[in-house]
VOMAR-386435 format. One line per 2 residues: number of its first residue (from 0); for each residue y, x, z of N, C-alpha, C. Coordinates in steps of 0.001 Angstrom, whole numbers. Atoms other than C-alpha are relative to their C-alpha. Example, Ala and Ser with C-alpha at 12.3 -4.5 7.8 and 13.67 -1.06 7.14 Angstrom:
2
0> -1190/890/0/-4500/12300/7800/1200/900/0 | -1190/-820/-60/-1060/13670/7140/1090/-770/730
END
This chain:
225
0> 499/-647/-1226/252541/81918/205395/1030/503/1019 | -1047/-717/-936/255777/82564/207463/-296/-48/1230
2> 524/74/-1174/254019/81231/210443/-896/1368/888 | 1101/-1171/-365/251321/83976/210252/955/1147/499
4> -1191/-1198/275/254055/86627/210009/670/-39/1559 | -565/683/-1260/255736/84709/212919/-743/478/1146
6> 923/251/-1016/252536/84728/215271/-691/1829/-2 | 377/-1770/50/251890/88667/214498/688/629/430
8> -1664/-800/-594/255361/89849/215052/231/-192/1536 | -242/146/-1321/255524/88233/218282/-1257/643/750
10> 683/-1065/-474/252298/89953/219256/99/1314/69 | -140/-1290/586/253175/93196/217878/1120/511/1050
12> -935/-6/-1051/256080/92971/220294/-227/212/1135 | 297/-485/-1574/254578/92517/223369/-939/1120/228
14> 711/-1224/-526/251997/95153/222890/825/1413/291 | -778/-1207/-21/254813/97342/222264/519/-3/1410
16> -483/-283/-1090/256534/96721/224888/-795/543/1327 | 336/-589/-1076/253613/97697/227306/-253/1581/-414
18> 437/-1653/614/253123/100731/225402/-1242/174/-745 | 1098/-373/605/250239/100041/223400/201/386/-1354
20> 348/-325/1292/249295/101564/220285/-964/-582/-1025 | 1262/390/567/246543/99359/219323/973/-1399/-672
22> -441/1354/714/248901/96435/217844/-360/3/-1624 | 917/-503/1457/247767/97688/214283/-980/-1084/-314
24> 1044/579/-32/244574/96545/214928/-347/-1674/697 | -218/1309/-434/245301/93496/216732/936/-827/-877
26> -993/784/935/247686/92185/214090/-641/-297/-1198 | 1276/494/1218/244673/92476/211541/-943/-1005/370
28> 895/1019/-747/242489/90663/214048/974/-1548/-727 | -917/1150/182/245187/87817/214191/106/-468/-1630
30> -38/630/1993/245626/87662/209945/-1260/-537/-32 | 1431/803/414/241952/86987/209837/-357/-1062/548
32> 28/1018/-810/242115/84401/212435/434/-1237/-977 | -921/989/244/244726/82430/211554/253/-161/-1963
34> 93/338/1223/244018/82543/207664/-632/-1424/-330 | 859/1536/190/241182/79985/207717/890/-1098/927
36> -1086/1043/-1008/243615/78025/210571/733/-705/-880 | -1473/509/811/246370/77807/207743/-1078/-1021/-740
38> 702/820/960/243474/76650/205073/-300/-2027/627 | 484/1312/-783/242183/73740/207579/1152/-872/152
40> -1102/840/-92/245701/72887/208139/395/-529/-1262 | -237/566/1868/246448/72756/204396/-721/-1680/-249
42> 932/1220/417/243520/70100/204184/340/-1131/754 | -556/742/-814/244784/68187/207028/1246/-592/-84
44> -1168/27/-16/248440/68243/206501/-156/-1666/-1078 | -13/1177/392/247992/65360/203749/-531/-1368/524
46> 879/816/-1228/246416/63163/206387/1186/-941/849 | -847/109/-1273/248886/63514/208592/883/-1169/-107
48> -1030/1134/292/251657/60709/209560/1104/715/-433 | -1109/-519/891/254092/63241/208744/-227/1587/877
50> -134/-1596/-365/254344/67093/209356/1102/660/-327 | -811/-938/136/257027/69642/209751/-1015/1403/-88
52> 199/-1597/520/255988/73347/208203/-1921/-241/-24 | 1171/-40/189/252127/73877/208105/-1128/-43/1552
54> 1002/133/-1513/249738/73134/211187/-1320/919/-392 | 1089/-909/-137/247564/75724/212092/-1565/-815/1029
56> 1366/804/-730/243669/73939/213033/-1018/1719/94 | 837/-462/11/241384/75919/214680/-1657/-222/-407
58> 1215/803/925/237614/75538/213864/-548/-887/1116 | -75/1172/-1140/236087/72677/215951/380/-1143/105
60> -1122/985/-459/238870/70506/216021/-124/-1154/-789 | 327/1463/1046/238528/66433/214542/1127/-378/476
62> -1084/956/-385/241615/64235/214444/-486/-1041/-976 | 64/1741/299/240998/60702/214315/1134/-1045/-305
64> -1365/809/499/243607/58302/212889/1152/977/-524 | -769/-1093/714/245422/61296/211195/1102/-565/-340
66> -1265/1165/98/247920/58556/209912/1291/-128/1107 | -1180/756/-1269/249524/57886/213358/97/1395/676
68> -188/-886/-734/249672/61464/214118/1036/696/-645 | -1319/-864/113/253127/63241/213790/220/1280/539
70> 61/-1425/-952/253647/67241/214578/1411/723/-683 | -1179/-716/320/256501/69136/214552/-53/1497/-787
72> 31/-1183/415/256831/72711/213257/-1102/931/941 | 568/-810/-973/254536/75466/214026/-1146/-519/930
74> 576/148/-748/251842/73800/215738/-1042/461/-559 | 1291/-724/258/248786/75403/216412/-881/-845/850
76> 868/700/-1142/245523/73638/217959/-1062/1207/-224 | 892/-1045/-261/243145/76215/219124/-1019/-808/-455
78> 1098/435/349/239578/76318/218391/-913/-886/1067 | 914/1160/-429/236987/73387/219672/1178/-590/1257
80> -860/207/-1426/240576/72420/221683/-826/-1917/316 | 123/1918/-683/239767/68693/223344/1253/-430/709
82> -1225/1051/-729/242809/66681/223599/-202/-1026/-775 | 21/1640/-40/243078/62917/223429/1370/-632/583
84> -1540/1020/-770/246321/60884/223465/-442/-1294/-648 | 32/1704/-247/246324/57281/224046/1244/-416/-1204
86> -1011/763/1586/248966/54819/221881/1260/687/547 | -895/-562/-215/252444/55796/222377/446/1018/1009
88> -113/-1216/-684/252256/59267/223589/1295/546/-466 | -660/-792/1031/255223/61385/223241/-148/1623/433
90> 14/-1397/-323/255320/65243/223325/1406/556/-282 | -1314/-529/128/258492/67038/223941/7/1216/-788
92> -183/-2053/602/259788/70384/221944/-173/850/846 | 476/-1206/-761/258577/73487/223119/-1146/136/828
94> 1135/-32/-840/255592/72111/224901/-1362/406/-242 | 1208/-608/10/252507/74237/225428/-1053/-812/324
96> 1617/161/-480/249020/72878/225433/-1163/879/2 | 1037/-1122/-60/246463/75362/226249/-1437/-607/580
98> 1361/370/-791/242758/74132/226277/-781/1046/6 | 1194/-1410/-332/241152/77677/226887/820/680/847
100> -721/-820/-633/241766/80219/229314/605/1141/-446 | -1324/-1509/495/244690/82781/228844/-715/1068/54
102> 314/-1088/52/242733/85553/229624/-1708/308/-297 | 1342/-141/876/238790/85126/228768/73/-552/-1196
104> -251/1131/1545/239684/82534/225820/-1117/-644/107 | 925/764/-41/236657/80681/226944/725/-1432/-370
106> -382/1470/412/236822/77129/225476/-329/-1002/1222 | -169/693/-1084/237992/74747/227987/-74/-1400/10
108> 236/1458/-248/237548/71149/229114/923/-785/-739 | -780/899/784/241027/69753/227446/887/-935/984
110> -897/932/-509/243688/67181/228070/-289/-1574/-393 | 2/1247/297/243263/63443/228211/1489/-546/304
112> -1050/872/-367/246613/61280/228039/8/-1424/-93 | 158/1395/135/246822/57574/228697/1078/-989/-949
114> -1549/1234/1345/248914/54781/226751/1083/496/761 | -967/285/-252/252580/55092/227038/626/1012/1096
116> -260/-1433/-820/252560/58941/228687/921/463/-660 | -706/-860/686/254966/61532/228067/193/1092/541
118> -100/-974/-628/255459/64964/228477/1661/501/-681 | -1463/75/574/259292/66070/228011/-164/1472/-333
120> -265/-1087/859/260513/69389/226277/-553/1012/1164 | 544/-989/-535/258969/72710/227610/-1184/263/870
122> 1283/140/-709/256034/71476/229473/-937/981/-397 | 899/-1185/231/253262/73978/229972/-1440/-628/578
124> 934/474/-484/249727/72196/230278/-1309/1083/-230 | 1705/-412/345/246852/74467/231004/-1250/-721/603
126> 1233/968/-123/243888/72470/230540/-1282/157/130 | 1186/-461/80/240899/74890/230658/-911/-870/985
128> 1215/1104/-922/239615/73080/233769/-78/-1695/-221 | -253/1213/567/240634/69690/232428/1322/-465/704
130> -1435/149/-1158/243918/67938/233201/-150/-1616/-887 | 218/1490/547/243529/63877/232857/1381/-743/596
132> -901/812/-241/246812/62029/232738/-140/-1583/-1 | 388/1358/152/246839/58069/233406/1000/-274/-1044
134> -895/383/1278/249021/55496/231416/1450/16/902 | -1321/29/-682/252812/55298/231834/409/982/877
136> -460/-1174/-921/253356/58531/233484/957/846/-743 | -828/-664/250/256387/60561/233018/119/1573/372
138> 61/-1240/-242/256403/64684/233034/1225/501/-513 | -1525/-984/-239/260042/66396/233650/2/729/-996
140> 58/-1455/823/261217/69095/231353/-383/1210/1196 | 450/-815/-112/259538/71901/232243/-1164/114/1455
142> 1249/100/-887/256435/70865/234162/-1009/977/-107 | 954/-642/633/253570/72923/234491/-1276/-352/834
144> 1584/360/-461/249926/72153/235194/-834/1211/155 | 1156/-1129/401/247312/75021/235840/-1503/-177/640
146> 1348/437/-347/243638/73846/235750/-436/1037/-70 | 522/-1175/-287/242712/77260/236577/789/991/1001
148> -1110/-1138/-737/243334/80055/239091/-624/1413/-89 | 657/-1928/5/242465/83916/239519/-919/5/1276
150> 948/-712/-787/239496/84780/241512/824/1172/1148 | -223/-1059/-635/240635/87024/244388/-614/86/1398
152> 550/110/-1016/237863/86868/246947/-374/1476/564 | 354/-1034/-107/236914/90405/246793/1310/930/197
154> -1002/-930/-351/239839/92671/248288/-81/1403/-541 | 121/-1255/551/238482/95689/247153/53/443/-1908
156> -449/56/1327/238915/94697/243345/1428/-395/-63 | -1187/476/537/242246/93998/241513/-219/-1202/-625
158> -2/1555/580/242697/90518/240853/-456/-291/-1147 | 430/599/1293/242516/90299/237110/-1481/356/-431
160> 1078/-195/96/239363/91764/237042/-1203/-819/360 | 601/969/-755/237796/89134/238932/-347/-1329/-776
162> 118/1410/825/238412/86182/236503/565/-862/438 | -1077/710/-510/239794/83036/237211/-1621/-1245/224
164> 1258/1436/67/237506/79483/238002/1062/-1205/-71 | -572/1101/274/238424/76248/237027/-316/-1251/1197
166> -38/1353/-1002/239042/72929/239068/1168/-1079/-750 | -1309/766/959/240773/70096/237122/823/-960/925
168> -985/1045/-690/243767/67841/237817/63/-1214/-870 | -104/1440/420/244215/64426/237694/1613/-734/731
170> -1559/867/-542/247510/62581/237433/94/-1391/59 | 553/1594/-71/247211/58816/238133/1104/-778/-798
172> -1215/1106/1041/249236/55910/236036/948/-506/917 | -2054/619/-990/252870/55073/237004/525/948/622
174> -771/-745/-676/253639/58287/238054/1167/803/-542 | -1075/-247/851/257142/60019/237523/-738/1830/1019
176> 443/-1032/-549/256289/63970/237919/1877/784/-464 | -1185/75/284/259786/65211/237932/659/1693/-512
178> -595/-965/985/261845/68359/236058/-617/1447/1246 | 135/-1318/-815/260376/72190/237148/-1271/-430/831
180> 1162/303/-892/257262/70648/239202/-1111/837/-573 | 1257/-776/731/254417/72946/239029/-1366/-591/1087
182> 1457/1008/-830/250406/71285/240237/-1168/1407/-385 | 1126/-710/-138/247678/73624/241059/-1088/-649/-466
184> 1434/258/56/244333/73787/239935/-788/-1344/1104 | 1074/708/-1302/241814/70849/241852/809/-995/861
186> -831/1029/-602/245088/68523/242600/-571/-1551/-510 | 380/1517/265/244331/65000/242444/1656/-870/353
188> -1416/872/-289/247910/62709/242089/-158/-1425/-193 | 492/1452/418/247562/59044/242690/994/-688/-508
190> -752/942/864/248857/56148/241018/1157/-28/724 | -1002/779/-654/252525/55241/241623/568/1336/594
192> -263/-1152/-807/253229/58830/242895/845/650/-564 | -1093/-881/172/256636/60697/242830/-111/1233/258
194> -347/-1251/-166/257051/64492/242668/1416/268/-389 | -1447/-144/592/260436/65490/242995/147/1678/-270
196> -481/-1059/1056/262158/68149/240797/-202/1456/816 | 265/-1516/-472/261070/71948/241615/-1219/239/972
198> 1358/-79/-1249/257880/71133/244041/-1186/590/-680 | 1274/-515/640/254917/72993/243976/-1095/-615/913
200> 1029/789/-709/251705/70728/244748/-1055/649/37 | 1160/-715/59/248909/72521/246057/-1148/-1177/723
202> 1229/801/-597/246908/69795/247400/421/-1740/-192 | -11/1490/528/246381/66006/246548/1234/-608/1177
204> -1200/545/-292/249260/63647/246502/-779/-1548/120 | 704/840/-563/248095/59947/248329/898/-807/-1603
206> -874/797/1136/249192/56999/245566/1176/-718/647 | -1782/593/-228/252735/55732/245817/461/588/1275
208> -803/-953/-1000/254029/58631/247847/769/949/-810 | -1238/-1331/563/256964/60870/247129/-290/1248/676
210> -190/-805/-1175/256439/64314/247933/793/1030/-939 | -400/-1131/389/258371/67314/247384/250/1357/650
212> -118/-1428/-502/259466/71207/248619/-1338/766/-553 | 682/-1307/311/257516/74155/248416/-636/864/1085
214> 704/476/729/254370/73919/249183/656/-1760/421 | -705/1454/-132/254954/70086/248661/-567/-615/1481
216> 507/675/-1469/254607/67817/251569/840/-1487/-465 | -584/1002/204/255397/63905/251884/1224/-291/407
218> -1872/298/-33/259106/62811/252083/75/-1430/326 | -424/1105/-780/258585/59310/252339/-1507/-991/-1157
220> 771/878/927/256202/56271/250649/894/-938/-627 | -290/617/495/256987/54363/248087/-537/-1702/-137
222> 789/684/52/254223/51637/248463/-447/-114/1481 | 371/581/-1349/253403/50009/251765/-1008/-671/81
224> 1003/952/270/250102/48490/252300/37/-1088/1325
END
């Protein structure tokens, strides 16, 4: 149960940093949740193609063709996570896929990745509002996708108390999303598009276009009609 101690310890340190005296209660709650997740992981592990360590598996998670799934250390699949990977998909080290809302913990839509697509190390995929990635699309190191956004329409209230709203992100096939790109909720990236490193994409990108900058704008076209 080393992973349990790790998770509880990390949560404890975060709460201590902000001066909370409730870390003991939260740690107990985490322990109660992680225990059943570890049992599910122990039942799943022998069916996996390979696994480093014990995966933690939430409620409502079903793994099909488990013998084709290979996991690294400290895999956590949250309750009712909706994740579908096509054939020959690769996930880089340190990538975080979160199918639930960070603040409300509401069950989200999830992630769908097509055949031959890849996430490089250190990506963050916030797919509560739904993220769909086509075939043979590459996401570089540190790419961040946020399929939700804070509601801030009422200036008389703090932003945090207004909650979040979901909107899907769709990335087509044959795209290259370079290192450090951020794509915000509701954006569609067309087939064959390229997003330059470090860009912040807040609006739709046409198929075959090359976008870059903050906010991202069209630099040139790869495909001409």
